[in-house]
C-alpha positions, 0 to 999 in steps of 0.5 A, a space after each residue: 505496544 503503544 504508538 502515537 502518530 503526530 499528524 502534521 497537515 501540509 496544504 502545498 509543496 513548493 520548490 525553494 532555496 531551502 527545505 523546510 516546513 512553514 505555515 503548512 507548506 512543505 518547501 523543498 530544495 531540489 539540490 538538498 533532496 538530490 543529495 539525500 537520494 543520489 547515492 544510487 549507482 544503478 540510477 542514471 538520472 533523478 529529477 523531481 516534479 510536483 503534482 497537485 490536486 486539480 492539476 491537468 496532469 498525469 503520472 505514469 507509470 507509478 511504481 510506489 507511493 510513500 508517506 513521509 514519516 519520521 521516528 521522534 521517540 522509541 526504537 528504530 527508524 522508518 522502514 527498518 531493514 532498509 533505511 534504518 537498523 532492524 529494530 522492532 518498531 511500533 512504539 513511541 511517537 512517529 510524525 507523519 506529513 499528511 496530505 502529501 506523498 512521494 510518488 516514484 516513476 520513470 522507465 519502471 520495470 515490468 508492465 503492472 504499474 499504474 496511473 495517477 490522474 490529478 483531475 478528470 475521470 481518472 482522478 475519481 478512482 485513485 485516492 492519490 489524486 487528493 494528495 499533493 505529490 512530490 514525484 521522483 523521476 528515476 531513469 535507470 542505467 542501461 542493461 540493469 537487471 530488472 530486480 536491481 532496477 526495482 530495488 534501486 527505485 524503491 530505495 530512492 523513494 524511501 530515502 526521499 520520504 525520509 528526507 521530507 519526514 525529517 523536516 518535521 522531527 522537531 515540530 509540534 503536531 497538529 493532531 496526535 492519535 494513540 494506538 495501543 495493543 497489549 500483550 495477548 492475555 492482557 488484551 483479552 482481559 481488557 475487554 472480556 465480553 467483546 468478540 475477539 477479532 484477528 486481522 489476517 493480512 495477506 502479503 503479495 509474495 509471488 516473486 517475479 517482482 511480486 514482492 512485499 517486505 517485512 523488516 527488509 525481508 521478502 515475505 515469501 521467505 517468512 512463515 505466517 506470524 503475529 505482528 503488532 498493528 502499530 509496527 505496520 504504521 511504523 514502516 515494518 511492511 513495505 511494497 516492492 511489488 508490481 501487481 496490477 495497480 488497482 489492487 496493489 498496496 503501495 507503501 503509503 497504504 501499509 502506513 495508513 492501513 484502513 482496516 487496521 485503523 477501523 479495527 482500532 476505532 472499534 476496539 473496546 466498543 463492539 470488538 476486542 482487536 487482538 492484532 494481525 497475523 501476516 501471511 504470504 501468497 505463494 505460487 506452489 500448491 505445497 507452499 499454499 497449504 503450508 502457509 494456510 495451515 500455519 495461519 489457521 493454527 495461529 488464529 486458533 491459538 490466539 483465541 479469535 472469535 472472528 477473522 477479517 482476511 484481505 488479499 493483495 492481487 488476483 488470480 493465483 492469490 485467490 487460492 490462498 484466500 480460499 484456503 485461509 477462509 476454509 481452514 480458519 472456518 474449520 477452526 470454528 472462527 467466523 470469517 469476512 473476506 475482502 477482495 476485488 473482482 475481475 468479472 470481465 468488462 461486461 461484469 458477467 465472468 467469474 469474479 475470482 479464480 477460486 471460491 468456497 461455500 465457507 466464504 459467506 461474508 465477502 466485501 467486494 472493492 469493485 470490478 477491475 475490468 470496468 472500462 473507462 476513457 481517460 481524458 488527455 492531459 496537458 502535462 505528463 510526468 513519466 512516460 505516456 507510452 506505458 499505457 499501451 503495455 501496463 496491465 489493464 491497457 492494450 496496444 492502442 489504448 493511447 488514442 491520437 487525440 491523447 485520450 486513453 481507453 483502459 480498464 480501471 485496473 491501470 489506476 493506482 488504488 482503484 479497487 484497493 482490497 483493503 478499502 483504501 479507495 473511492 469505490 462504494 456500493 449503492 442501493 437503488 
């Protein structure tokens, strides 16, 4: 499959009397956008706001972050199974509005949501402090079931991103990048002397609002399977989960997956990137065994010399990570694991709930239990009281002076387990 991503760089978002893109500015008419997203009966009210880099503002609680995109050519549309027919995507051309994002907030279900600060100490930990954010504030009808609430907000976010992306459909991109993965035997033959690498892409799927979707299907219902990397860029995988904000992969991260982008960058140079095996993270032991067996079998069948394995979430999924590592290693395939750590606020606790001596090569994306003090902000978009209940906060996190004492677990993308963040290792 070959996909072209046409990047259109946006430097600001402004509300206007007409929705359009002009001189790298996205102008949004609130009424037009509301018409595009307001057919959701489960939502009582929808409003919009803008949060720019450097603003003295805080978005809380954050549900999802989405990049506006549109299919220009090729089959299907963005977010197949939700906002378009279930067609296989990943070919043709897709336009992406770079530098901006749609962020959903409001009275969001669950407690594992996030914070995006646009300036100050918290901004250093989230990649979304550097995007100009169109914030969609969704307030639900009373007594709506939790899963219906989550689904309704998710769909509103997708529709908002589609509306904005469509504004670029007939534009000439500022930059075009091509990505291509050939059918397996042709891909192997293309670089026969380079080590063959598979990316094992673990998707959060533990239920209880811990869901990721593949072509509109909850990932806990799938068996491990092969997927072309270009399908991921085209919205085939989307976030519907409420895991801790620091290591949740928002839809934006799937659309701009840094591991896949890096593997494409190195394809033909020092590796032969064969593609992705997607697998789920299960609750029951029998399901973990079944999925990890199938994952290892696929990696072996595809002829990989090495596999990069990333997880989403922590605790229970650590067992899936260790099983995948062990079984792939037993097939004679070298593994590299990517995970964050929950090592306690002093950094001395066991980092993962499970481990294996076969995990010899591990990339850590940081300790989510690290404590920081977030400054007070002039503007709150959403509900500030959420900081006392979201994962990483505690009763009393919000102080009388408006500052917040929390673990970086509360910050969206702080310890991204696919590397979509700002933390890095330093040598002293």
